[in-house]
C-alpha positions as CSV (number, residue, x, y, z in Angstrom):
1,Q,0.0,0.0,0.0
2,V,1.5,3.3,-1.1
3,Q,1.7,6.2,1.4
4,L,2.1,9.8,0.5
5,V,3.8,12.3,2.8
6,E,3.9,16.0,2.0
7,S,6.4,18.5,3.4
8,G,7.6,22.0,2.8
9,G,4.7,24.0,4.1
10,G,5.0,26.9,6.4
11,L,4.4,30.6,7.0
12,V,5.5,33.0,4.3
13,Q,4.9,36.7,3.5
14,A,2.9,37.6,0.4
15,G,5.2,37.6,-2.6
16,G,7.3,34.8,-1.2
17,S,7.9,31.3,-2.3
18,L,7.6,27.8,-1.0
19,R,8.4,24.4,-2.5
20,L,6.2,21.5,-1.4
21,S,7.4,17.9,-1.7
22,C,5.3,14.7,-1.9
23,V,7.2,11.5,-1.3
24,A,5.7,8.1,-1.9
25,S,6.6,5.0,0.0
26,G,5.4,1.4,0.0
27,N,4.9,1.3,-3.8
28,T,5.9,3.3,-6.9
29,I,4.0,6.2,-8.3
30,N,5.9,6.1,-11.6
31,N,3.0,4.9,-13.7
32,Y,0.4,7.2,-12.1
33,G,-0.8,10.7,-12.7
34,M,-0.4,12.9,-9.6
35,G,-2.1,15.9,-8.4
36,W,-2.0,18.7,-5.8
37,F,-5.2,20.0,-4.2
38,R,-5.8,22.5,-1.4
39,Q,-8.5,23.2,1.1
40,A,-9.0,26.5,2.9
41,P,-11.0,26.7,6.1
42,G,-14.7,26.7,5.4
43,K,-14.2,25.9,1.7
44,E,-14.3,22.9,-0.5
45,R,-11.2,21.1,-1.7
46,E,-10.0,22.6,-5.0
47,F,-7.7,21.4,-7.7
48,V,-4.3,23.2,-7.9
49,A,-2.2,21.3,-10.4
50,R,-1.7,17.9,-12.0
51,I,1.0,16.0,-13.8
52,S,0.8,12.9,-16.0
53,W,2.9,9.8,-15.3
54,D,5.6,10.9,-17.8
55,A,5.2,14.7,-17.1
56,G,3.9,15.1,-20.7
57,I,0.7,16.7,-19.4
58,L,0.9,19.6,-16.9
59,D,-2.2,21.5,-15.9
60,Y,-3.0,24.2,-13.4
61,A,-6.0,26.0,-11.9
62,D,-6.4,29.5,-13.3
63,S,-5.8,31.0,-9.9
64,V,-2.2,29.6,-9.8
65,K,-1.3,29.6,-13.4
66,G,2.0,31.4,-14.0
67,R,2.9,31.2,-10.3
68,F,3.0,27.5,-9.5
69,T,5.0,24.7,-11.2
70,I,4.4,21.0,-10.7
71,S,7.1,18.5,-11.4
72,R,8.2,15.0,-10.6
73,V,11.2,12.8,-10.3
74,N,10.1,9.3,-10.7
75,A,13.4,7.8,-9.6
76,K,12.8,9.5,-6.3
77,N,9.1,8.7,-6.1
78,T,8.6,12.4,-5.5
79,V,6.3,15.1,-6.8
80,Y,7.0,18.8,-6.2
81,L,4.9,22.0,-6.2
82,Q,7.0,25.1,-6.6
83,M,4.9,28.1,-5.4
84,N,6.1,31.6,-6.3
85,S,4.5,35.0,-5.8
86,L,2.3,33.7,-3.0
87,K,-0.9,35.5,-2.1
88,P,-2.9,35.5,1.1
89,E,-5.6,33.7,-0.8
90,D,-3.2,30.8,-1.3
91,T,-3.5,30.0,2.4
92,A,-4.8,26.4,2.7
93,V,-3.8,22.8,3.5
94,Y,-2.1,21.4,0.5
95,S,-2.4,17.7,-0.3
96,C,-0.9,15.5,-3.0
97,A,-2.8,12.6,-4.4
98,R,-2.3,9.6,-6.7
99,M,-4.7,8.6,-9.5
100,R,-6.8,5.5,-9.0
101,Y,-5.6,4.0,-12.3
102,T,-2.3,4.0,-14.1
103,Y,-1.5,6.1,-17.1
104,S,-4.4,8.5,-16.5
105,T,-4.7,12.0,-15.2
106,S,-7.6,14.3,-14.1
107,S,-8.4,17.5,-12.2
108,S,-11.3,15.9,-10.4
109,P,-10.5,14.8,-6.8
110,T,-12.8,11.8,-7.2
111,S,-10.3,10.3,-9.7
112,Y,-7.6,10.1,-7.1
113,G,-7.5,7.1,-4.8
114,I,-4.6,7.8,-2.4
115,W,-4.0,11.0,-0.5
116,G,-1.4,12.4,1.7
117,Q,-2.2,14.0,5.1
118,G,-1.5,17.5,3.9
119,T,0.8,20.3,4.8
120,Q,-0.3,23.8,5.9
121,V,0.6,26.8,3.8
122,T,-0.1,30.2,5.4
123,V,0.6,33.4,3.5
124,S,0.5,36.7,5.5
125,S,-0.3,40.0,4.0
């Protein structure tokens, strides 16, 4: 059973940067699409970014496009989310997730079967 563990969250001032990491253990993520989602207090979980198994497909929510970059290193079983020009509205718990099926990708959270516990990102104004 694969487990996902996120790290890299924290408190940062508006305009700053953070790099989130998602490390998989217990099984490989190499053949799976991966995604980052976030949930702010009182709000529903929302899609942030996704990457296909071979990094051939990259996709972002409009709210983060041009500021966030998703990447992966399959040899390390790791997915990253580089977040630049952070805004207070980016404050949320960020979670990574693995698709239910190999060689597929989606922006819908229901398509993902395994989730990490999340890491808090707080952006002060």
